[in-house]
C-alpha positions as MATLAB code, in Angstrom:
seq = 'MKRFFALLLALLMVLSLTACVSSNNAAQTTATETAALSPEAAAEQAAAETKDTTSLSDIIRVPFGYLLDWLYVFSSNYGVALILFSLIVKLVLLPMSIKSKKSMLKMSRLAPLARSIEAKYGDDRQKAQMAVQQMYKEEGGSMGGGCLWSFIPLLILFPLYYVIREPITYMLHNSRSVSAAIVAFIQASGVDLGKNTYYAQLAAAGHLGEFAEAIKSVAVMASAKLQDIDFSFLGVDLAAIPSFRFWQCEGWSEIGLFLIPVFSGVFQMFSMFISQKMNNQVATNADGEVDQNAAQMANQTNASMMIMMPLMSLWIGFSMPAAISIYWIAQAVFGTAQDVILTKHYRKVYDAEDAVRQEKAALRRAEEAEKERQRQLRREQNPDGILADNVSKKKVRQQEKEAAEKAAKEEEERQKKAEEERQKQLQAASQNSTTTNSNSGNSNSSGSSNSNKGNSSSNSSSSSNKGNSSSSSSSSSGSYVSGSTVSRAYSALGKPYVWGAAGPNSFDCSGLVSFCLTGRYSHTYSSSDFVGLTKVSNPQPGDICVRVGHVGVYIGGGQMIHAPHTGDVVKISAVPSNMWYVRP';
ca = [
      68.470  128.218   -4.048;
      70.398  125.791   -6.245;
      68.967  122.793   -4.451;
      65.468  124.254   -4.695;
      65.689  124.488   -8.477;
      67.193  121.011   -8.658;
      64.303  119.642   -6.603;
      61.761  121.494   -8.745;
      63.324  120.126  -11.927;
      63.319  116.601  -10.522;
      59.619  116.867   -9.616;
      58.749  118.127  -13.094;
      60.752  115.278  -14.587;
      58.936  112.688  -12.493;
      55.563  114.163  -13.447;
      56.555  114.053  -17.120;
      57.689  110.448  -16.901;
      54.539  109.489  -15.023;
      52.446  111.151  -17.691;
      54.325  109.193  -20.298;
      53.514  105.962  -18.519;
      49.788  106.669  -18.733;
      49.899  107.368  -22.481;
      50.391  105.074  -25.489;
      51.740  105.725  -28.954;
      49.880  104.765  -32.086;
      51.967  101.721  -32.896;
      51.497  100.189  -29.450;
      47.763  100.801  -29.475;
      47.549   99.207  -32.881;
      49.438   96.162  -31.619;
      46.842   95.723  -28.896;
      43.910   96.196  -31.205;
      45.287   93.765  -33.805;
      46.066   90.965  -31.395;
      43.459   88.821  -33.176;
      45.329   89.081  -36.483;
      47.968   86.640  -37.582;
      51.516   87.509  -36.475;
      52.543   88.337  -40.052;
      49.517   90.562  -40.649;
      49.906   92.279  -37.308;
      53.577   92.987  -38.030;
      52.850   94.396  -41.490;
      50.032   96.583  -40.150;
      52.189   97.936  -37.294;
      55.071   98.682  -39.682;
      52.751  100.488  -42.099;
      51.246  102.675  -39.362;
      54.612  103.655  -37.823;
      56.699  106.433  -39.362;
      60.482  106.217  -39.336;
      61.157  109.755  -38.148;
      64.195  111.059  -36.298;
      63.381  113.459  -33.506;
      65.685  115.973  -31.874;
      65.801  113.839  -28.736;
      67.242  110.958  -30.768;
      70.502  112.898  -31.014;
      71.070  111.938  -27.366;
      69.106  108.696  -27.176;
      70.894  106.941  -30.039;
      74.450  107.420  -28.600;
      73.141  106.362  -25.181;
      71.697  103.230  -26.781;
      75.009  102.351  -28.422;
      76.871  102.931  -25.151;
      74.481  100.786  -23.086;
      74.593   98.046  -25.728;
      78.413   98.048  -25.719;
      78.529   97.932  -21.917;
      76.044   95.048  -21.894;
      78.145   93.071  -24.379;
      81.297   93.927  -22.406;
      79.940   92.915  -18.980;
      77.396   90.287  -20.073;
      75.089   91.630  -17.359;
      72.366   94.233  -17.796;
      72.578   95.498  -14.195;
      76.382   95.877  -14.322;
      76.003   97.697  -17.663;
      73.679  100.240  -16.006;
      76.145  100.752  -13.132;
      79.033  101.270  -15.562;
      76.833  103.643  -17.562;
      76.261  105.697  -14.413;
      80.008  105.747  -13.677;
      80.821  106.948  -17.202;
      78.239  109.719  -16.870;
      79.913  110.854  -13.636;
      83.361  110.829  -15.238;
      82.192  112.776  -18.294;
      80.519  115.361  -16.080;
      83.483  115.526  -13.655;
      84.845  118.860  -15.014;
      81.396  120.391  -14.569;
      81.133  118.897  -11.073;
      84.531  120.349  -10.168;
      83.463  123.773  -11.393;
      80.237  123.520   -9.418;
      82.049  122.425   -6.245;
      84.678  125.178   -6.518;
      81.937  127.746   -7.008;
      80.035  126.478   -3.985;
      83.137  126.528   -1.775;
      84.079  130.004   -2.971;
      80.582  131.325   -2.329;
      80.551  129.713    1.116;
      83.784  131.479    2.058;
      82.584  134.805    0.644;
      79.201  134.650    2.391;
      80.402  136.273    5.676;
      82.046  139.093    3.716;
      78.860  139.594    1.682;
      76.805  139.866    4.884;
      79.245  142.408    6.353;
      78.930  144.509    3.171;
      75.132  144.351    3.359;
      75.245  145.386    7.028;
      77.536  148.306    6.126;
      75.030  149.796    3.653;
      72.019  149.144    5.867;
      68.705  149.855    4.122;
      70.322  150.936    0.858;
      69.846  147.539   -0.797;
      70.805  148.739   -4.276;
      74.253  149.938   -3.205;
      74.723  146.846   -1.079;
      73.913  144.596   -4.033;
      76.314  146.475   -6.312;
      79.072  146.271   -3.686;
      78.500  142.529   -3.190;
      78.589  141.900   -6.948;
      81.835  143.870   -7.218;
      83.316  141.832   -4.371;
      82.318  138.572   -6.108;
      83.913  139.815   -9.335;
      87.187  140.685   -7.593;
      87.320  137.430   -5.633;
      86.338  135.198   -8.558;
      82.991  134.087   -7.121;
      79.743  133.553   -9.037;
      76.247  133.439   -7.592;
      75.060  131.017  -10.284;
      78.331  129.302  -11.066;
      77.338  125.873   -9.803;
      73.595  125.793  -10.457;
      73.471  124.858  -14.131;
      75.776  121.870  -13.902;
      73.811  120.276  -11.060;
      70.784  119.881  -13.339;
      72.549  117.887  -16.054;
      72.553  114.464  -14.246;
      68.790  114.850  -13.812;
      68.325  115.752  -17.473;
      70.250  112.623  -18.503;
      67.540  110.503  -16.887;
      65.079  111.487  -19.640;
      66.942  109.957  -22.631;
      68.131  107.025  -20.519;
      64.515  106.281  -19.594;
      63.602  105.942  -23.296;
      66.673  103.787  -23.975;
      65.656  101.419  -21.160;
      61.977  101.441  -22.206;
      62.674  100.761  -25.908;
      65.690   98.422  -26.100;
      64.709   96.983  -29.510;
      64.958  100.463  -31.049;
      67.954  101.910  -29.197;
      70.060   98.961  -27.978;
      69.524   96.767  -31.055;
      69.458   99.786  -33.410;
      66.279   98.933  -35.360;
      64.051  101.521  -37.005;
      60.806  102.514  -35.331;
      58.692  100.668  -37.928;
      60.719   97.470  -37.587;
      60.587   97.691  -33.775;
      56.806   98.180  -33.846;
      56.458   95.206  -36.225;
      58.543   92.957  -33.920;
      56.423   93.884  -30.885;
      53.194   93.307  -32.816;
      54.443   89.948  -34.159;
      55.417   88.629  -30.696;
      52.179   89.871  -29.131;
      50.044   88.354  -31.908;
      51.923   85.074  -31.364;
      50.242   84.792  -27.977;
      52.950   86.204  -25.686;
      51.572   88.264  -22.819;
      53.561   91.542  -22.832;
      51.762   92.918  -19.804;
      48.912   95.307  -19.232;
      51.071   98.419  -19.641;
      51.687   98.508  -23.389;
      54.088  101.437  -22.872;
      56.710   98.875  -21.887;
      55.838   96.392  -24.639;
      59.311   96.640  -26.215;
      60.927   95.939  -22.858;
      58.774   92.838  -22.404;
      59.204   91.667  -26.008;
      63.029   91.998  -25.869;
      63.222   88.884  -23.729;
      61.580   86.737  -26.446;
      63.657   87.738  -29.474;
      65.667   84.524  -29.573;
      62.503   82.417  -29.379;
      60.932   84.067  -32.470;
      64.116   85.031  -34.347;
      63.595   82.795  -37.379;
      59.862   83.569  -37.677;
      60.522   87.294  -37.434;
      63.184   87.177  -40.157;
      60.756   85.380  -42.478;
      58.446   88.392  -42.642;
      59.433   90.868  -45.361;
      59.027   94.016  -43.229;
      61.366   92.522  -40.595;
      63.881   90.777  -42.846;
      66.563   93.362  -41.951;
      65.810   93.307  -38.201;
      68.744   93.137  -35.776;
      67.887   90.525  -33.151;
      69.710   89.647  -29.972;
      68.485   88.165  -26.718;
      68.735   90.652  -23.812;
      68.916   89.110  -20.361;
      67.465   91.640  -17.890;
      68.232   89.573  -14.778;
      70.508   91.047  -12.102;
      71.200   89.199   -8.855;
      68.200   86.998   -9.566;
      65.851   89.957  -10.185;
      64.189   90.900  -13.501;
      65.112   94.556  -14.078;
      62.523   94.838  -16.866;
      59.719   94.317  -14.333;
      57.965   97.074  -12.373;
      58.234   96.506   -8.588;
      55.114   96.198   -6.481;
      54.855   97.966   -3.130;
      52.669   95.142   -1.807;
      55.539   93.408   -0.056;
      53.175   91.147    1.843;
      52.274   89.489   -1.462;
      55.885   88.866   -2.487;
      56.884   85.240   -2.964;
      60.437   84.099   -3.536;
      63.626   86.142   -3.923;
      62.713   87.422   -7.399;
      59.740   89.365   -6.026;
      61.338   90.265   -2.682;
      64.499   91.527   -4.404;
      62.373   93.486   -6.870;
      60.618   95.181   -3.929;
      63.913   95.993   -2.173;
      65.433   97.824   -5.169;
      63.218  100.961   -4.819;
      63.636  100.783   -1.040;
      67.433  100.790   -1.401;
      67.092  103.655   -3.877;
      65.298  105.770   -1.250;
      67.773  104.800    1.492;
      70.788  105.694   -0.635;
      69.226  109.036   -1.560;
      68.701  109.815    2.129;
      72.296  108.798    2.900;
      73.542  111.015    0.059;
      71.606  114.005    1.423;
      72.943  113.342    4.944;
      76.576  113.273    3.779;
      75.988  116.390    1.676;
      74.629  118.191    4.748;
      77.701  117.250    6.778;
      80.070  118.434    4.053;
      78.190  121.724    3.623;
      78.473  122.395    7.349;
      82.226  121.822    7.125;
      82.699  124.372    4.347;
      80.381  126.951    5.917;
      83.256  128.742    7.656;
      84.042  132.394    8.252;
      87.305  134.290    7.687;
      88.742  132.920   10.948;
      88.186  129.302    9.910;
      85.337  128.812   12.385;
      81.924  127.409   11.497;
      79.622  130.148   10.263;
      76.479  129.387   12.228;
      74.197  131.412    9.954;
      75.464  129.697    6.798;
      75.313  126.266    8.464;
      71.736  126.893    9.632;
      70.618  127.891    6.115;
      72.289  124.789    4.663;
      70.572  122.588    7.269;
      67.149  124.047    6.478;
      67.617  123.407    2.754;
      68.961  119.895    3.263;
      66.173  119.028    5.727;
      63.580  119.359    2.976;
      65.817  117.574    0.482;
      66.293  114.647    2.871;
      62.520  114.124    2.789;
      61.678  114.902   -0.830;
      64.508  113.047   -2.597;
      63.886  109.645   -0.915;
      60.125  109.998   -1.538;
      60.785  110.838   -5.181;
      63.100  107.810   -5.459;
      60.371  105.554   -4.053;
      57.850  107.052   -6.484;
      60.113  106.385   -9.456;
      61.046  102.929   -8.177;
      57.484  101.654   -7.817;
      56.199  103.305  -11.036;
      58.865  102.325  -13.565;
      61.056   99.342  -14.421;
      63.613   98.386  -11.786;
      66.424   99.259  -14.224;
      65.727  102.973  -13.580;
      66.233  102.461   -9.833;
      69.538  100.645  -10.399;
      70.823  103.681  -12.302;
      69.417  105.974   -9.579;
      71.198  104.005   -6.828;
      74.518  104.050   -8.711;
      74.209  107.818   -9.242;
      73.679  108.352   -5.499;
      76.689  106.208   -4.509;
      79.085  107.695   -7.073;
      77.794  111.217   -6.432;
      78.336  110.927   -2.678;
      81.900  109.646   -3.092;
      82.656  112.400   -5.607;
      81.243  115.103   -3.339;
      83.312  113.977   -0.344;
      86.565  113.780   -2.336;
      86.119  117.128   -4.093;
      85.049  118.929   -0.922;
      88.050  117.731    1.101;
      90.504  118.469   -1.723;
      89.368  121.965   -2.575;
      88.850  122.902    1.053;
      92.568  122.238    1.592;
      93.372  124.324   -1.501;
      91.281  127.261   -0.340;
      92.607  126.970    3.222;
      96.142  127.344    1.855;
      95.073  130.353   -0.219;
      93.456  131.915    2.843;
      96.654  131.381    4.859;
      98.718  133.177    2.202;
      96.161  135.982    2.052;
      96.225  136.368    5.847;
     100.051  136.394    5.863;
     100.109  139.156    3.259;
      97.565  141.098    5.277;
      99.712  140.703    8.409;
     102.756  141.987    6.513;
     100.796  144.992    5.309;
      99.657  145.710    8.851;
     103.239  145.422   10.096;
     104.440  147.826    7.406;
     101.720  150.288    8.291;
     102.635  149.982   11.963;
     106.304  150.677   11.117;
     105.332  153.733    9.076;
     103.182  154.983   11.922;
     106.061  154.424   14.370;
     108.385  156.442   12.124;
     105.844  159.245   11.927;
     105.451  159.176   15.705;
     109.232  159.319   16.091;
     109.388  162.382   13.864;
     106.622  164.055   15.843;
     108.480  163.379   19.089;
     111.716  164.774   17.675;
     109.958  167.871   16.413;
     106.730  168.455   18.354;
     106.105  171.728   16.522;
     105.566  169.901   13.270;
     108.441  171.483   11.408;
     110.049  168.154   10.677;
     107.259  166.932    8.479;
     107.482  169.958    6.222;
     111.149  170.941    6.159;
     113.325  167.983    7.041;
     114.098  165.408    4.375;
     114.079  161.646    4.898;
     117.830  161.640    4.398;
     118.315  164.056    7.302;
     116.072  161.953    9.523;
     118.145  158.857    8.718;
     121.325  160.820    9.442;
     119.953  161.835   12.809;
     119.031  158.271   13.612;
     122.463  157.102   12.512;
     124.217  159.699   14.678;
     122.115  158.717   17.689;
     122.912  155.056   17.111;
     126.644  155.761   16.694;
     126.619  157.797   19.900;
     124.936  154.940   21.769;
     127.382  152.441   20.308;
     130.353  154.656   21.231;
     129.103  154.980   24.807;
     128.703  151.244   24.992;
     132.220  150.748   23.619;
     133.658  153.164   26.198;
     131.870  151.306   28.958;
     133.257  148.006   27.720;
     136.756  149.534   27.467;
     136.652  150.838   31.033;
     135.468  147.463   32.298;
     138.349  145.771   30.455;
     140.896  148.207   31.928;
     139.569  147.573   35.402;
     139.827  143.840   34.862;
     143.448  144.164   33.687;
     144.303  146.190   36.781;
     142.861  143.508   39.015;
     144.855  140.805   37.193;
     148.075  142.875   37.509;
     147.537  143.402   41.219;
     146.946  139.702   41.736;
     150.173  138.915   39.823;
     152.215  141.283   41.995;
     150.871  139.709   45.159;
     151.837  136.295   43.869;
     155.403  137.469   43.079;
     155.825  138.955   46.569;
     154.692  135.705   48.142;
     157.187  133.663   46.117;
     160.057  136.020   47.032;
     159.348  135.725   50.744;
     159.255  131.988   50.430;
     162.732  132.020   48.724;
     164.305  134.110   51.465;
     163.186  131.705   54.124;
     164.992  128.807   52.412;
     168.520  129.944   51.453;
     169.755  126.502   50.443;
     167.349  126.346   47.591;
     167.409  129.990   46.654;
     169.674  129.515   43.704;
     167.545  126.812   42.187;
     164.425  128.716   43.085;
     165.712  131.863   41.471;
     166.735  129.947   38.414;
     163.332  128.338   38.312;
     161.669  131.694   38.768;
     163.846  133.174   36.118;
     162.914  130.420   33.762;
     159.298  130.718   34.706;
     159.364  134.456   34.299;
     161.021  134.082   30.970;
     158.393  131.607   29.894;
     155.685  133.835   31.238;
     157.054  136.774   29.373;
     157.228  134.686   26.265;
     153.604  133.611   26.672;
     152.522  137.157   27.277;
     154.226  138.165   24.118;
     152.548  135.459   22.175;
     149.173  136.360   23.625;
     149.672  139.943   22.797;
     150.735  139.088   19.325;
     147.744  136.824   18.789;
     145.353  139.427   20.073;
     146.926  142.008   17.886;
     146.694  139.820   14.790;
     142.953  139.074   15.228;
     141.680  142.409   16.485;
     141.877  144.097   13.112;
     138.447  142.852   12.033;
     136.907  142.421   15.465;
     134.498  144.942   16.995;
     133.940  144.707   20.734;
     130.575  145.115   22.390;
     127.365  143.169   22.829;
     125.127  141.800   20.052;
     122.652  144.655   20.516;
     125.311  147.379   20.628;
     126.904  146.112   17.406;
     123.449  146.143   15.786;
     122.962  149.774   16.816;
     126.379  150.656   15.406;
     125.308  149.413   11.947;
     122.173  151.586   11.700;
     121.896  153.625    8.526;
     124.412  151.570    6.525;
     123.088  150.563    3.088;
     121.827  147.097    2.146;
     124.133  145.275   -0.292;
     123.509  141.625   -1.061;
     126.332  139.396    0.173;
     127.927  142.204    2.230;
     129.038  141.627    5.846;
     130.436  145.089    6.708;
     131.923  147.312    7.643;
     130.275  149.797    5.234;
     127.258  147.733    4.060;
     125.342  144.621    5.072;
     122.746  142.125    3.958;
     120.463  140.505    6.551;
     122.642  137.447    7.346;
     125.858  139.517    7.135;
     124.457  141.928    9.740;
     123.462  139.121   12.135;
     126.861  137.419   11.676;
     128.645  140.702   12.586;
     126.392  141.276   15.626;
     126.943  137.760   16.997;
     130.696  137.420   16.341;
     131.991  140.998   16.182;
     133.735  140.188   12.882;
     132.931  141.363    9.388;
     132.289  137.950    7.854;
     129.372  135.704    6.782;
     129.659  133.301    9.667;
     125.952  132.451    9.443;
     123.234  132.354    6.779;
     119.500  132.793    7.348;
     118.952  129.039    6.925;
     121.268  128.358    9.908;
     118.654  129.829   12.261;
     115.471  128.338   10.760;
     115.906  124.963   12.388;
     116.935  126.274   15.851;
     114.611  125.845   18.827;
     112.065  128.631   19.156;
     111.863  130.705   22.375;
     108.611  132.097   23.709;
     110.179  134.782   25.944;
     112.518  136.677   23.608;
     115.276  138.807   25.126;
     117.384  141.558   23.525;
     120.105  139.838   21.540;
     117.896  136.947   20.347;
     117.475  136.396   16.617;
     114.214  137.054   14.707;
     113.920  134.611   11.810;
     111.696  133.459    8.961;
     112.586  131.670    5.740;
     114.866  134.015    3.782;
     115.287  136.773    6.397;
     116.841  137.373    9.868;
     117.273  140.271   12.271;
     118.463  141.111   15.817;
     115.791  141.528   18.488;
     116.302  144.681   20.625;
     113.195  144.405   22.854;
     109.806  146.054   22.825;
     108.632  144.049   19.809;
     111.307  145.646   17.578;
     114.343  144.439   15.691;
     117.336  145.830   13.789;
     117.686  144.312   10.306;
     118.881  144.925    6.743;
     115.587  144.757    4.756;
     116.358  144.742    1.051;
     118.170  146.444   -1.813;
     117.553  150.186   -1.810;
     117.025  150.321    1.932;
     119.364  150.693    4.934;
     119.907  148.941    8.241;
     117.044  150.164   10.412;
     114.739  149.503   13.320;
     111.387  147.863   12.475;
     108.540  146.138   14.257;
     108.897  142.355   14.272;
     106.371  140.929   11.716;
     103.881  138.308   12.868;
     105.336  135.694   10.484;
     108.774  135.733   12.226;
     109.751  133.743   15.274;
     112.535  133.978   17.859;
     115.567  131.726   18.388;
     118.464  131.925   20.806;
     121.804  130.890   19.270;
];
């Protein structure tokens, strides 16, 4: 829709400019009719018949004239001045272009959601429209947010056209009466200003230096500001109107003049092509895939634009001075570069915002899943439904804690029995070794004394080592809890979250994982210690679930035991989608 209105406005503008070309103002007509008069008389008559009025449009034309004049003096080249003028226009309108681009990108991303809302309400178009408008309001989108600003570059062409057509008035800053007198004087002096008197000022501006002294001698032009304006650019006269009869062109000046409108049409087609590609890139759905419906609509709109805009450029190029086409070409080049840069930048910005939004949605889904699991657990514990009405959350936590402590105690007993069995096996092996050594000593009586002494020494040393080992074990076992990583995690269920705590009565997330891995109540690890570890794709019970700022112990079945946050307790939760698994 936006491009349709832009195209309509451009067509109306071209029709207006074409109509202007076919008309003449009073001063110009008078200059033609009084060509037989003397230059002085013609100048005085033209000045007398021209009123020095200031129109509303002059509010824009006059500043444009000063700017183009300054750029011409700065660059010493009329064509370069027009290109710089186009660049300045783009820079001034950049905030509006950014707003338009952001609005377009936002609307492109909201389009799939809008269609889903419309499908939800079916034939009730009024409710669907209200729901879509509410969605746009909540998401910060605007259906017309980028339309208005796209028309401004086209509207600028109107005042610029007058500045180019009347350089004596707007670039040299002469009054209308003085400008009309100068044109009439030069024309009455025998200079051919062309058949189209609408561009008489443009033609006369190239002869100001030649008639400067004569012009100043006439009273009505004594205050005239005169300066030669060189309209040549790359060997082409930009004040001339190109001819489409290329077969009649002779020399580079005419060939180059013909090529300027052609290049204008080519650059407009290239600009439309790039715009189509960029629109297809931003026409994505919520999953980041190309939205085929949105891309098809964009292609249909751009297909017509790719035909109409080049044709309009050719029309302007072969109907008006070549200076207009130079500005048109520069606008297309700068506009294309701007569109590509803004689209890529803000697409990255919105992609990042979408990623954050999807992560928050995943967390909400995980929380809802955990709540549903807790409700299911309560229903299983009390199938008659009494739990939901009569049992408090505190009692449920106590029950879970008791079950976890029972499981941990059973695991500890199993570990204890296994340790006792291992000690028995070691003791039996030691006795067998002692019996073997004794038999060996009896068989060699000559060395029995030394052997016994050696054995005595060895036994003494062994006893000493045993004592030391026992002492060491005793000194370190005060803060050590036996069992596996998972069993220790179960033993901590229900204990409150306290930041910086590592047991035995409270934990934070890294303190809990440190206790489960080492069996000691100390902050051996922090959450950052696990972030850089190699991820595993087949997690096993005892692996660590990690994301930036949080860790937990994986217990299988897509669940983990962790210390969530202040006000909560160590509990079992589903592993969120934003966490990954590492194996220490």
